[in-house]
N, C-alpha and C positions, 0 to 999 in steps of 0.2 A: 926489641922494645926496652931492654934494660939500659941501652945506651941513652935513650930519650930520658929515662928516669934519672940517670946520672947527670946528664948535661942540662936538663931543664932548669933546675934551681940556679945554676950559674948563669944561664942565659937570662932568666928573669931578673936576677940581681943586677946583671950588666945593663939590661934595658932600663931598670929603675934608676941606676946611677947615671945613665946617659940622659934620661929625661930630666933628672934633677940638675945636672950640670948645664943642660941646655936652657932651662928656665932661669938659672942663676946668671948665665951669660947674657940672656935676653934682658933681664931686669937691669943688669949693670949697664948694658948698652943704652937702654931707655933712660936710665938715670943720668948717664953722661950727656946724652942729647938734651935732656931737660935742663941740666946744669949749664951747658953751653948756651942754650937759648936764654936762660935767665941772666947769665953773665953778659951776653950781648945786649940785652934790653937795658941792663943797669948801666953799661958803658955808653949806650946811646942816650940815656937820660942824663948822665953826668956831662957828656960832651955837648949836648944840644944847647944848654944855657951859655956855654962859653963861646959857641959859634955866633950867637945872636948878640947884637949890641944892646946894651941896656938903654931902654927908652928914656929913663930919667937922666942919663948922662948928657943928653943933647940939650937940656934946659939950662 
């Protein structure tokens, strides 16, 4: 039992570190996906008017 008492604090701290790093990486991944989606939407909005001819230019 003394081995458990010695190793348990290190195991708990290691698990806490693992959960913290996992949540940080998941948040970073979600942020990168949201940023890529926002950038793609912004590019599609800026590219769309250039693709369509101006209706007033035909007059």
